C-alpha positions as CSV (number, residue, x, y, z in Angstrom):
1,M,0.0,0.0,0.0
2,T,1.3,3.4,-0.9
3,K,1.9,5.6,2.1
4,L,0.4,9.0,2.4
5,R,3.1,11.7,2.6
6,V,2.3,14.0,5.5
7,G,3.8,17.5,5.4
8,L,4.6,18.2,9.1
9,L,4.9,21.9,9.2
10,F,6.3,23.5,12.5
11,G,8.4,26.2,13.9
12,G,7.2,29.6,12.8
13,R,7.9,33.3,13.6
14,S,5.6,33.6,16.8
15,G,6.7,33.5,20.4
16,E,5.5,29.9,20.6
17,H,8.2,28.6,18.3
18,E,9.5,26.2,20.8
19,V,6.1,24.9,21.7
20,S,5.5,24.2,18.1
21,I,8.7,22.1,17.9
22,N,7.6,20.1,20.9
23,S,4.2,19.5,19.4
24,A,5.8,18.4,16.1
25,R,8.1,15.9,17.8
26,A,5.1,14.3,19.5
27,I,3.1,14.1,16.3
28,A,6.1,12.7,14.4
29,K,6.5,10.0,17.1
30,A,2.8,9.2,16.8
31,L,3.1,8.9,12.9
32,S,6.0,6.5,13.4
33,A,4.1,4.3,15.9
34,E,3.4,0.8,14.8
35,Q,-0.3,1.3,13.9
36,N,0.6,4.3,11.8
37,A,4.0,3.6,10.3
38,H,2.6,1.5,7.4
39,K,0.2,4.3,6.4
40,Y,2.2,7.5,6.6
41,E,5.5,8.9,5.5
42,I,6.7,12.0,7.3
43,L,7.9,15.0,5.2
44,P,9.0,17.6,7.8
45,F,9.2,21.3,7.0
46,Y,10.7,23.7,9.5
47,I,10.0,27.5,9.5
48,Q,12.9,29.3,11.1
49,K,12.2,32.4,13.3
50,D,13.2,34.6,10.4
51,G,10.5,33.0,8.2
52,R,12.6,30.8,6.0
53,W,11.2,27.4,5.2
54,L,13.6,24.5,5.4
55,A,13.2,20.9,4.3
56,G,15.5,17.9,4.2
57,E,18.1,17.4,6.9
58,A,17.4,20.6,8.8
59,P,13.9,19.9,10.1
60,E,14.9,16.3,10.8
61,K,17.7,17.6,13.0
62,V,15.3,19.9,14.9
63,L,12.9,17.0,15.5
64,A,15.7,14.9,16.7
65,T,17.1,17.5,19.2
66,G,14.0,19.4,20.1
67,S,16.0,22.7,19.8
68,P,15.5,25.6,17.4
69,L,17.9,25.5,14.5
70,V,20.7,28.1,14.7
71,E,20.8,30.0,11.5
72,S,23.9,29.1,9.4
73,A,25.0,28.8,5.9
74,E,24.5,25.1,6.2
75,S,20.9,25.4,7.4
76,T,20.0,27.7,4.5
77,S,21.9,25.8,1.8
78,E,20.3,25.0,-1.5
79,G,19.5,21.5,-0.4
80,N,17.5,22.7,2.6
81,L,16.0,26.1,1.7
82,I,12.5,26.1,0.2
83,S,11.5,29.7,0.6
84,N,13.1,32.9,1.6
85,P,10.8,35.8,2.8
86,Q,13.6,38.2,2.2
87,A,14.1,37.4,-1.5
88,Q,13.5,40.2,-3.9
89,T,12.1,38.1,-6.7
90,L,8.5,37.4,-7.5
91,S,9.0,33.7,-6.8
92,K,10.3,32.9,-3.4
93,W,10.0,29.1,-3.7
94,Q,13.3,27.5,-4.6
95,S,12.4,23.8,-4.5
96,P,8.7,23.4,-5.3
97,S,9.1,19.7,-5.9
98,Q,9.6,19.1,-2.2
99,V,6.3,20.8,-1.4
100,A,4.5,19.1,-4.3
101,Q,5.2,15.7,-2.8
102,V,2.9,16.3,0.1
103,D,-0.4,14.5,0.1
104,V,-1.8,16.0,3.3
105,W,-0.4,18.9,5.5
106,F,-0.3,18.8,9.3
107,P,0.4,22.4,10.3
108,I,1.3,22.6,14.0
109,L,2.2,26.2,14.1
110,H,1.0,28.1,17.2
111,G,0.2,31.8,17.6
112,P,0.3,34.5,14.9
113,N,1.0,33.3,11.3
114,G,0.3,29.8,12.4
115,E,-3.3,29.5,13.7
116,D,-4.8,32.9,12.6
117,G,-5.7,31.9,9.1
118,T,-2.6,33.1,7.3
119,I,-0.9,29.7,6.9
120,Q,-4.3,28.1,6.2
121,G,-4.8,30.5,3.3
122,L,-1.5,29.5,1.8
123,L,-2.3,25.7,2.2
124,T,-5.7,26.4,0.7
125,L,-4.1,27.9,-2.4
126,M,-2.0,24.7,-2.7
127,Q,-5.2,22.7,-3.0
128,V,-3.9,19.9,-0.7
129,P,-5.8,18.7,2.4
130,F,-4.6,20.1,5.7
131,V,-5.4,19.3,9.3
132,G,-7.5,21.8,11.2
133,S,-9.7,24.7,10.6
134,G,-9.8,26.8,7.4
135,V,-9.2,30.5,7.0
136,L,-12.4,31.6,8.6
137,G,-12.4,29.3,11.6
138,S,-8.7,30.0,12.3
139,A,-9.0,33.8,12.0
140,V,-12.2,34.1,14.2
141,G,-10.7,31.6,16.6
142,M,-7.6,33.6,17.0
143,D,-9.0,37.1,17.3
144,K,-10.5,37.3,20.8
145,I,-12.9,40.2,19.8
146,A,-14.2,38.5,16.8
147,M,-14.4,35.2,18.7
148,K,-16.5,36.8,21.5
149,M,-18.8,38.4,18.9
150,A,-19.4,35.0,17.4
151,F,-20.1,33.5,20.7
152,E,-22.5,36.3,21.6
153,Q,-24.3,35.7,18.4
154,A,-24.6,32.0,19.2
155,G,-26.1,32.8,22.6
156,L,-23.2,31.5,24.6
157,A,-22.9,33.0,28.1
158,Q,-19.5,34.7,28.7
159,V,-17.9,37.3,31.0
160,K,-18.5,41.0,30.4
161,Y,-15.8,42.5,28.2
162,K,-14.8,45.7,26.3
163,A,-13.0,45.9,23.0
164,V,-10.2,48.5,22.8
165,T,-7.9,49.6,20.0
166,R,-4.3,50.7,20.1
167,A,-5.3,54.1,18.8
168,Q,-7.6,54.6,21.8
169,V,-4.7,53.9,24.1
170,W,-1.9,55.8,22.3
171,S,-3.2,58.4,19.8
172,N,-5.1,61.0,21.8
173,P,-4.1,61.9,25.5
174,C,-7.6,63.2,26.1
175,V,-9.2,59.9,25.1
176,F,-7.2,57.6,27.4
177,P,-8.6,58.8,30.8
178,K,-12.2,58.6,29.4
179,L,-11.5,55.1,28.1
180,C,-10.3,54.0,31.6
181,D,-13.4,55.5,33.1
182,E,-15.6,53.5,30.8
183,I,-13.7,50.3,31.5
184,E,-14.0,50.8,35.3
185,A,-17.7,51.6,35.0
186,A,-18.5,48.6,32.8
187,L,-16.2,45.9,34.2
188,G,-14.8,47.0,37.6
189,Y,-11.8,45.3,39.3
190,P,-10.2,42.9,39.0
191,A,-10.0,42.8,35.3
192,F,-7.9,41.2,32.6
193,V,-6.2,43.0,29.7
194,K,-5.3,40.9,26.7
195,P,-3.9,41.4,23.2
196,A,-6.6,40.1,20.9
197,N,-4.4,38.1,18.7
198,L,-1.7,36.4,20.8
199,G,-1.8,32.9,22.3
200,S,-0.2,31.4,25.4
201,S,-1.1,34.2,27.8
202,V,1.5,36.5,26.1
203,G,0.9,40.2,27.0
204,I,-2.0,39.4,29.5
205,A,-2.2,41.2,32.8
206,K,-4.6,41.1,35.8
207,V,-5.3,44.6,37.0
208,R,-6.8,45.8,40.3
209,S,-6.4,49.6,40.0
210,R,-6.4,52.5,37.6
211,Q,-2.6,52.6,37.6
212,E,-2.3,48.9,36.8
213,L,-5.0,49.3,34.1
214,E,-3.1,52.1,32.4
215,A,0.2,50.1,32.4
216,A,-1.5,47.0,31.2
217,L,-3.3,48.7,28.3
218,D,0.0,50.3,27.3
219,N,1.8,47.0,27.4
220,A,-0.9,45.1,25.5
221,A,-1.0,47.8,22.8
222,S,2.7,47.1,22.1
223,Y,1.8,43.5,21.1
224,D,-1.4,44.1,19.1
225,R,-3.6,46.9,17.6
226,R,-6.7,45.2,19.0
227,L,-7.2,44.6,22.7
228,V,-9.8,43.2,24.9
229,V,-10.5,43.9,28.6
230,E,-12.5,41.2,30.5
231,A,-14.2,41.3,33.9
232,G,-12.6,39.1,36.5
233,V,-14.6,36.1,37.8
234,V,-14.1,33.7,40.7
235,A,-14.4,30.4,39.0
236,R,-12.8,27.0,38.2
237,E,-11.1,26.8,34.9
238,V,-12.3,23.8,32.8
239,E,-11.6,22.7,29.3
240,C,-13.2,20.4,26.6
241,A,-11.6,19.0,23.5
242,V,-13.6,18.7,20.2
243,L,-12.8,16.4,17.3
244,G,-14.6,16.2,14.0
245,N,-15.9,18.1,11.0
246,E,-19.6,18.2,10.3
247,Q,-20.5,15.9,13.2
248,P,-17.9,16.8,15.9
249,Q,-17.6,15.0,19.2
250,A,-16.8,16.4,22.6
251,S,-14.3,14.8,25.1
252,V,-14.5,14.5,28.8
253,I,-13.9,17.6,30.8
254,G,-10.5,18.6,32.3
255,E,-9.7,21.2,34.9
256,I,-6.6,23.3,35.4
257,T,-5.5,24.1,38.9
258,Y,-2.5,26.4,39.9
259,N,-1.3,28.4,42.9
260,S,-0.3,31.5,40.9
261,D,-2.5,34.6,40.7
262,F,-3.8,33.6,37.2
263,Y,-2.9,31.2,34.4
264,D,-0.1,33.3,32.9
265,Y,2.8,32.3,30.6
266,E,5.2,31.2,33.3
267,T,2.5,29.1,35.0
268,K,1.4,27.5,31.7
269,Y,4.9,26.5,30.6
270,T,6.9,25.9,33.8
271,E,6.7,22.3,34.9
272,G,5.1,21.8,38.3
273,L,3.3,25.1,38.5
274,A,0.0,23.8,37.2
275,D,-1.9,20.5,37.4
276,L,-4.4,19.0,35.0
277,L,-7.2,17.0,36.5
278,I,-8.9,14.7,34.0
279,P,-11.8,14.0,34.3
280,A,-12.8,17.1,36.3
281,Q,-15.0,16.4,39.3
282,L,-18.2,18.1,38.1
283,P,-21.9,17.4,38.4
284,D,-23.0,15.3,35.4
285,A,-25.4,18.0,34.3
286,I,-22.6,20.7,34.3
287,A,-20.3,18.4,32.4
288,R,-22.9,17.8,29.7
289,Q,-23.6,21.5,29.5
290,I,-19.9,22.2,29.0
291,Q,-19.7,19.6,26.2
292,D,-22.8,21.0,24.5
293,M,-21.4,24.6,24.7
294,A,-18.1,23.4,23.3
295,L,-19.8,21.9,20.3
296,Q,-21.8,25.2,19.8
297,A,-18.6,27.2,20.0
298,F,-16.9,24.9,17.5
299,A,-19.8,25.6,15.0
300,A,-20.0,29.3,15.8
301,V,-16.5,30.1,14.5
302,D,-16.7,27.4,11.8
303,A,-13.9,25.3,13.2
304,A,-12.9,21.9,11.8
305,G,-10.8,19.0,12.8
306,L,-9.8,19.9,16.3
307,A,-10.3,22.6,18.9
308,R,-9.9,23.0,22.6
309,V,-12.6,25.2,24.3
310,D,-12.0,26.8,27.6
311,F,-14.6,27.7,30.2
312,F,-15.1,29.2,33.6
313,Y,-17.4,27.3,36.0
314,V,-18.7,29.6,38.7
315,E,-19.4,26.9,41.4
316,A,-21.3,29.3,43.7
317,T,-24.0,29.9,41.1
318,Q,-23.6,26.8,38.9
319,E,-23.0,29.1,36.0
320,V,-20.9,28.1,33.0
321,L,-19.2,30.9,31.1
322,I,-17.3,30.3,27.8
323,N,-13.8,31.9,27.8
324,E,-12.2,31.1,24.4
325,I,-11.6,28.5,21.7
326,N,-8.2,27.4,20.5
327,T,-8.3,25.9,17.0
328,L,-4.7,24.7,17.1
329,P,-3.8,23.8,20.7
330,G,-0.6,22.5,22.1
331,F,-0.1,18.9,21.0
332,T,2.6,17.3,23.1
333,A,1.8,14.0,24.8
334,T,1.2,16.0,28.1
335,S,-0.8,18.8,26.5
336,M,-4.5,19.1,27.6
337,Y,-6.0,18.4,24.2
338,P,-4.4,14.9,23.6
339,Q,-4.9,14.1,27.3
340,L,-8.6,14.8,27.2
341,W,-9.0,12.4,24.2
342,A,-6.8,9.8,25.8
343,N,-9.1,9.9,28.8
344,S,-12.0,9.7,26.3
345,G,-10.7,6.4,24.8
346,V,-8.7,7.8,21.9
347,P,-4.9,7.3,22.4
348,F,-2.4,9.7,20.9
349,P,-1.4,7.7,17.8
350,E,-5.1,7.1,17.0
351,L,-5.9,10.8,17.5
352,V,-3.2,11.9,15.0
353,D,-4.5,9.3,12.6
354,R,-8.1,10.5,12.9
355,L,-7.1,14.1,12.4
356,I,-5.4,13.3,9.1
357,Q,-8.4,11.3,7.9
358,L,-10.7,14.2,8.9
359,A,-8.5,16.5,6.8
360,I,-8.8,14.3,3.8
361,E,-12.5,13.9,4.3
362,R,-13.1,17.6,4.6
363,H,-11.2,18.5,1.4
364,S,-12.6,15.6,-0.7
365,P,-14.1,16.8,-4.0
366,S,-16.7,14.1,-3.9
367,L,-18.1,15.5,-0.6
368,E,-18.3,19.0,-2.2
369,K,-20.6,17.6,-4.9
370,K,-23.1,16.1,-2.4
């Protein structure tokens, strides 16, 4: 049987470059597992932090070591370099034959330029199946303001929030105090200030006073031109994984516990600072409500393949509030998304296999005719 050639695309220019490498290593291991090795051939493609695409030995070395590739003449040699964003010619692709060999793409790029619809647009133009959401689902799932508007339209309960632009924060000194007045009146303290289009808690701050609010808005504006401020809530943080296309399924519920003030970047990526409890100890009715809301959120942003949906469970009032959807979550063996499915009866190698089959199913011309 001819093996399907899987283009494993990882690295990228975002701050989650290293996370992407770890996810790619786990996926490569799953594709090489006994139940998958006879079906798939891995063609790794590594995007350096400067945006250059590399194939051949360079990405294989990154997968083997788990470390970002140090830029060198060897890493960007003719045998490795596929594209160069700094090239001044109309055609930046040096070795299109390497890309043309791919039967199905598995992009595992986190953050901007990886899960925001940009790489999905490029893969769509290639007319080759790829794992995960398309341009619309990825873009809406990445932008927290667009996401919240989609959730609101779908009738999903969420915390109160206010959308803010960088121009409001920086352009007019007279506007800024008024903006802070409006935020305080609408949301109160504590509140959370977030860039709208960054993942992994980058640029997020919890604020409890006007001084902290002003500093957090200024800092978040340095990351993104669109910001969101959310009301703080005392709640348990729970998550649900979704798998599928037109008829998606929801996993068991997991819970994140930690001792820090909130689930910031350091807490998220420092071993031992947070614990994942799967399944979460919840009333059956609440667990079913979370699963149902996760499927509604998946449909609201037009997601496909996979997503992790995060919620707040206000135990005192039995209220469930949706927080956000992540259309390309972390994918190491210890990440929440694979663990949720492992605890739902879908082990890691099978999960990777199903995602690839879902990608092929979604992009099948025969389905489009029906």
